[in-house]
Legacy VTK file of the C-alpha trace (Angstrom):
# vtk DataFile Version 3.0
C-alpha trace
ASCII
DATASET POLYDATA
POINTS 73 float
49.631 -18.350 -139.756
52.041 -21.225 -139.162
55.105 -21.631 -136.968
57.656 -24.239 -138.041
60.810 -25.270 -136.194
63.208 -27.466 -138.159
65.507 -29.205 -135.669
67.849 -30.416 -138.398
68.614 -26.913 -139.718
67.798 -25.090 -136.424
65.561 -22.616 -138.280
62.383 -21.155 -136.815
59.918 -19.869 -139.425
56.812 -17.788 -138.900
54.700 -17.999 -142.057
52.157 -15.201 -142.158
50.741 -15.747 -145.639
50.887 -18.647 -148.097
52.410 -16.760 -150.993
55.445 -17.036 -153.231
58.441 -15.085 -151.909
59.704 -12.390 -154.260
62.436 -10.869 -152.118
64.257 -11.543 -148.844
66.161 -9.198 -146.558
68.434 -10.113 -143.643
67.563 -7.299 -141.230
70.028 -8.492 -138.596
72.427 -11.393 -138.512
70.297 -14.530 -138.659
66.901 -12.779 -138.974
65.396 -12.848 -142.466
62.197 -11.165 -143.620
60.575 -12.522 -146.794
58.340 -10.313 -148.938
55.699 -11.103 -151.547
55.209 -9.440 -154.928
53.073 -6.725 -153.272
55.915 -5.833 -150.856
54.078 -7.144 -147.794
55.752 -9.509 -145.311
55.156 -13.186 -146.115
57.370 -14.830 -143.494
60.075 -14.303 -140.882
62.931 -16.761 -140.410
65.369 -17.041 -137.524
68.603 -18.950 -138.108
70.293 -20.687 -135.152
66.952 -20.557 -133.356
68.034 -22.698 -130.400
70.580 -20.002 -129.511
67.883 -17.296 -129.460
64.676 -18.996 -128.320
64.310 -20.702 -124.935
62.289 -23.666 -126.254
62.016 -23.539 -130.071
60.186 -26.883 -130.173
57.329 -25.513 -128.029
55.034 -22.559 -128.501
52.711 -20.522 -126.311
49.939 -18.813 -128.225
47.925 -15.970 -126.753
45.049 -14.155 -128.399
44.569 -10.652 -127.027
40.959 -9.779 -126.273
39.661 -6.480 -127.671
40.200 -3.598 -125.250
42.736 -5.469 -123.085
46.327 -4.366 -122.875
49.186 -6.827 -122.484
51.701 -6.121 -119.734
55.268 -7.385 -119.812
57.637 -7.559 -116.858
LINES 1 74
73 0 1 2 3 4 5 6 7 8 9 10 11 12 13 14 15 16 17 18 19 20 21 22 23 24 25 26 27 28 29 30 31 32 33 34 35 36 37 38 39 40 41 42 43 44 45 46 47 48 49 50 51 52 53 54 55 56 57 58 59 60 61 62 63 64 65 66 67 68 69 70 71 72
C-alpha cells in the first residue's frame, strides 16, 4: 500500500494494489474510487486534498493489534 500526496495538483492517492485501472467512479465530489479488471478497489483519490485533510504532506500510520479495538473520540 502506498500513500502519495502531489502538492502541485493537490491530490491525495491511496494505492492499495499495483494494478491497471479498468474503471473509475466519483462517489462524492472530489472522491474517486478506481477499480481493477476483477472489480476490486485498486486506489482511492481525493481531489483538493488540502481542503479536506489537516496535513496532507504528513501521515500517521497505525497497525491494529489482533483482538484490540480502536476507540475514537
